N, C-alpha and C positions, 0 to 999 in steps of 0.2 A: 499504651497501658494497660497493665494488665492486673486483673480483679486480684484478690485474695479468698477473704470473704466471701463474697458475692461470685469466686470462680468458676465458669462455665456457663455465666449468664448473658445473654445478647441483648442490644449490641455489647460487645464486651469494653471497647475503648470508651463508652459513656460511662459502664459501671465501675471501669478501671479509674476517671476521674472522680465519680461518684466518690467511690470508697475510701479516695485519697482525702476527698472534702471533710466525709465524715469525722475524718480522725483528726481535724483541727478545728479545736473550739472557736466557733464564729456565729454566739448567740449576739444581739444586738447590743451596740454599745462594746462587742467586745472583737472586733473586726479586723484589727493592725495584722495580724498575722495572717489569716485567708489573702489579704489585700496583697501582704508580700508574696504569698505563695502564689496570687497571680500572675505578678511581675517577674518573678524567676521562670513562672511559666513562659511568659513573654520573652526574656533573653534566651531561654533554651531554645525558642521556636526564631528567635529573628524576627520576631516582630514590633514594631513601631508600638509604644503603650505610654499613658497617662495615668499617673496615681496621683490624686491631690492631697488637702492636706486632712478630707475627712476620710480618706481610704477609698473614695471612689476611683475605679479603675477602669479605664477606656483600652481596648485592643484594638489595633487596625491591621486588615490582612489585603492586600492588592489580592484581583479579582484573580481567579484560575485560566489557562489557554482559553482564547473565546470567547473569555468574558470580561476583560481586560476595562474596554470602555462601555459597560453596562453601568446603571446607575447604581450608587452603594447603598447598601442593603443594612440596614441596623439590626441586630440579634440583643435582646436585652433582658436581664434578669436581678434579681437583687442575692448578695452575698451572706445575707445574716438570718437569721432563724428563727422562730421562738422555741424557748428553753425550759419547758415544764418536765416531770420527773416525777415517778412514784413515790411515796413517801418513805419506802424501803429501798430505794435503789443509792448504790454508794457511789456513784460518779458523780464528781465535780466537773458540770459544764463549762465553769470558764477556766478548768485547767486543762481538762481529759477530752478525749475523742467519744465517738458513740459506739456501742457494741452493737453493731451492726449483724444483721443474720438474715436469713430469708427462708422460706415454707414452700420454695419451688412456684409458687404461686406471686405471693407477695415480699417485698423487701420491708423488714422493720427494725428499729434499734430496742435494744431490751431494757424498759424502765424509764425510756426517756421519748421525746419528741425526735424524730427521724430528720427532720430539716430537707424535706425532698421538696419543700418551699420555702426555700427556693433553689436549693442544691442543683436540682436535676437542670435547671434552667443551665448554671453555672457547668455543668458536665456536659450538656450536648456542645455549649460553644466551645469549650476545649476540645472534644473531638471533634468537631469540624475545622477547627482552625489550625491541629495536630496531623489530621488524615489528608495528604497534598494532593490525595485522588479523590477527592471529594468536588466536584464542579460547582465554582459557585462566584456570585460578583464580588465586587470591591466589599470587604466587611467592617462594620463598624459595629465594636462589641462596647455594651455600658452594662457594667455591672456595678450594682448600688451598692450603698450601707445603709442600715436602720429601716428599712422599707416598712419591719413590723413594728415600729414605734413613731411612726407619722410620717413615713417618708421624706427622712431629714436627709439622705443622700440626694434622691433625687432634686429635692428642696434648694440644694446646694450645688450643685454640679454646673460647669459651665459647659455647655456643649456648641460653643461659637464656631469649633473648628470642624464640625461636622457637616459633611454635605449631605447624607443620605436624608430621606425625608418619607421612607416605606422602612416602618417597624415591625417585626415581630416580636410580639412579646410571649415568653413563657413562664407563664407566671399563674396559670390556670391547672383546676384540679380535675376536669371531664372532659376525656379524650370524644372527639368529635362535637366540642361545643368550641365554637365560635366566639368568641365575647368583644364587643365592638364599643361599648358603653360603662363604665361604672359610676358608683357614687363618688361625692366629694368629702372628703371629713377633719375632725379635729380633733384633739386631745383637751380636754377640759380636766383641771385639779381644783379642787378645793380643800384648804388648808385651815385648821384650827389649833393654835397652841394650846396644848395639853398641860395642866394645872394639877399637879399630883402631891397628894400629900399621903401620909402613913394613914393605912386604914385596919382594925382591928377585928380577925373575924374566921370562921370556917370559909375554905374555897372550894370555888367550882368550876368546872371549865365545862362549856356549851360546844359541842360539834355539831354541823353541818356537813355530812360528807357521801359521798356515793353518789354523787350528780354526774351526768354524761361531761356538762362542759362542753366546750366546743370554739367555732368560730365565731365572733361577734359579727362578722358581716355574713355570709353565706348560710349563719346556720341560728341565726338568733330568731327567725320564724319557725323553729321546728319544736315548739311550746316545750323549750328546755328552762328548771327553773336555776336562780344567778342564787348560788350561797349566800351573798353578801347581804342581798334583800329577803332570804328567807331568815338569815340571822338578825335581822333588823325587825320581822314579825316575831320571834322567838323573843328577844330581850322586851320586847314592847308587853307581850305577855307575863312574860315572868315580872315584869317592872309593874304589872298590874296590883301583883300582891305582897310586895315589898322593894323598898330603896333597893340601890344597886350600886356599887362602885367597881369600874372595870378596872383592871390591872393590865390587860394584854388583850388585842385585837389583832385578828389577821386572816384577810381574805382573799383569797385573787393573787395573781404575781403578773400579769399582763393585761393591759387595757383594753386589748382585742381580743382577748380569751375569757368567754364565759365562765365565771369563777366557779370550780368542782367544789370547794370546801372553804370553811370558815369556821376561824375558833375564836371564842371569848372567853377569858377567863375573870372571875369576879369575885369579890368578898358578900358572902351573903349575911343579910341583915335581919336576923329573926322569922326563917320560915323553915321547914321540914323539906328536907330534900327529895322524898316521894310527892309532893306537889310541882315542882319541877320535872320532875320524871314524868309525871300525867301529859303535864303540857307537852313536854318532848313528843310524847306517845301522838298526841291529837294532832300537834304538827305536822308531824311525819305522816301519817294518815292521810291528811288535807294534802301535802303537797304531791304524793303518790298520786292521789284521784285526780288534782287538777292538772299537774304537767306528764309529761312523757319520762317519768323519772322511778321506775319500778325498783333500785337499787337505792332511791336516797336514804340515807340514816339522818335522824335528828338523837341525839342524847347527851345526858351530864354524865361525867366523871370526877370523882373528889380528886381534889389536888391536896398533897400534901405540907401544905401552909396554913399559917392563921394570922392572915393578913399579907398587906404589901402597900407599895409604894402606887395608890388609884386613882383613879378619876374621883371627883367627887359626886356627890349623888347628881347634883346640879348638871355637873361637865357631862358626867353618863346620861342624861336625860336628853341634853342635845345630841350626843353623838345618836342614841338611838331615833331620836326626832328627825336627825340628816336623814340615816338609813330609810327611814320610813317614807318620807317626802319623797325622795329621790325619785325621779322618773325612771324608769328602762325600760329593754325589748322595744320592740315595733312600737313607733306612733303614727304611722300612714302607711298605708298599701298605694301604691302606684295605680290609678285610673286607668291610664292608657295601654300598662303591661299588665296581662293578667298573672298573678302568684309574686309578682316583683314586690320588695319592700322598696318605699322612697324614703321613709327616714326613720331612724330608729336610734338609739344610745343601748350601752352596755357600761354598769357598774363594775368595769373590771378588777378595780385593786381598794381595797381598803383594809388600812393600816395604821396603828397605832405605836408610835415612837416617842421622840420627843413632840413631835406633834402628831394631830390625827389626819390623815391625808385620804380623801376619797377621788379616785381620777376612772374618769368617762372616757369611753369613747364615743365619738358622736359622727353618723353618717348621713347623708340625706343627696340623692339625684338632683335635688331642687336646693339653689345654694340659699335662698331667702328663708328655707324650711330650716336649715341648718344653722341658720344665723341665729332665727327665733329660739331653737331650741338650746345655744349657748345661753342666750340672752335668758333663760327659763335657770338657768344652771347658776350665774350671775346672780338673780334672784335669790335663789336656795343659798347660795352663800351669803347675800345680806339678810336675809333671813335669821340666819343662826350665826350670825359673827365670823364669818369665816373670811380668809382671804382667795381671791379668786385669781386663776392663773391658766394661759391658754398656750398651745402648741401645737407645730405639725398640721398647720391647716393648710390643705390640699383642693384644688378645684374639681369638680364633678370633669368627667371624661366624655365628650358630647359625641351623640352618634352622628358620624359621618354618612349624607346620603350617596354621595359618589365615594366608590372607593375601589380603586384598578388591584389592590392587595387583595381584599375580601373576596372579589370576583375572581381572581387567579385564584385563590386559595378554595373556592369551591367547586372550579372545574377541577381542582389537581386531587381534591377528597373524592369527588363525585368518579373520577376514573379510575381512581385506586381500589374504593369500597364499596362500588356501585347504590351508594345510597346518597342521600343529602344530608350535611353536617346541619347542624342546628343554630343559630345566629342570636345570640342572647346579648342581653343589657343585665348586670350583676349589682348587687348593694354591696358586696366587699369592695374594698378601694385598690386600686392598681394606681402605677406611677403614671400612667399613659397620660393622663389629663395635664399632670406638672411637666412631663417631656413636651407635648406639646404647644404648652406655651412659651416654650425654648426655641422648638425647632417649627415654626408657623408653616403650615400646610400640609403637617407630618399626616401620613396614611397609615392606621395602626391596628393589629388584630390581636388580642391574646389567646394561646392556645396551651394544651399543657397533658400529660398522658393523666390517668385514671388515679386518684390518691384519696386517700377515706382518713377521716376523724383529724385532719391536720390542726395542729396547736394542742394536741394532746399525746401522751405516754401510748396512746393506741394509732398514732398516724403510721400509716401503710403505704408504699407506692408499687404501683401493678407493675410486672413484670415483662408480661407480653405486651401491654399497652404502652409501655415505655419503648419497646421496640418497634409499633407500629406509629407509633408520634416520632421517632427517630427518621423510619423512611419516608414519612409524610416532611418533614423539615427539608429532608436533603430534595425531594423531590419539586417543592417549593422554592427552592434557591436555582435549582436549574431552569426553573421557571421565568424566573427575574432577571 
């Protein structure tokens, strides 16, 4: 497999398959085409495969000569990606591939997320399966769907036919770091039926923009502002000087991505726009001072309309109260592991359509704390007359004191690179906990090459790190 846009980069086969993957739309919930691509690959390679109703795919390969009788090893990643893009990007990520390129050091996609999380795991697996010169034990390759929206594929997949109990998950983003435990999580949605009526008057659109955003697990502690919460503050301050009737509201696109922008359009009832501008400027200065948001912008812009189909002042006030009351961000740090977030949540999506919906990603490495936080959101819904729904609940992946896989990987890493890897627990969610429930006794470690700014249009994948991680994976397979 040869790359075109990534031609000349090594490892050649890995980047060839990665480029093919990037050419296929594969956002969460839009995985049939990429799933069929994997099946077509299996048929071409003469591999046994399983494709289930959810579009999960499992590929099977016999051990190479000398490894036929070794215990099977599971390689695992997910085929879906988070679809985020710049406002001026013309790509339709539902139907079009990515505009992939590189600068000699990093691979990125112009105007969109790259999907290195977790397309690189799929590319590694396909390159191994296609290269008959790579020595390896029998392989069972699990490629799941919809990891980014609650690990729905890992929850639904049947693994009863698998024999392997050693699993290498390739869904981490820092080379030299071996992840051995992670938080559990769930998605919670609060829904309030929208009651609209015709309201007349001059309109204004309030905007929160230019925030850093990021991954709601690994970057939730980095003092980045949440655009939906900032908009709640802004609307609350404007509401103090006049009644509001909101006609449109939209902030964030993914529950597990810290929202970078939010917009609210409203009918103004009896106040000069200059006063709103003053409020925007004051809050912008405050946000830039309190958070790591040097480019954060808060402003108002005129809308060419005299009224619209809007929420009542009372229901607008309820929306503002829900935004302000909603917990967000780090709730508790670990007392056992320095610097590790133990419990958090992210108000990732706030949108007004036929209903008002607020969607949260909740995470904790302590199941009781996760449950308590979900109960707090239920109480918030009850307080404001909203419905509550919960989905994508997955368990924490607990640390395993004795791990032959971890020991082997540490030895190989030390021999190859002359230094010790870092063994960590993380706050982000991985599928290892769910898979471990289905495969009792599972010994699992997660690794990956260096990536930056995943879940944003600034996402990029380090080329040399991809090569080193490839070499490392091949050496580990030899040892197993």
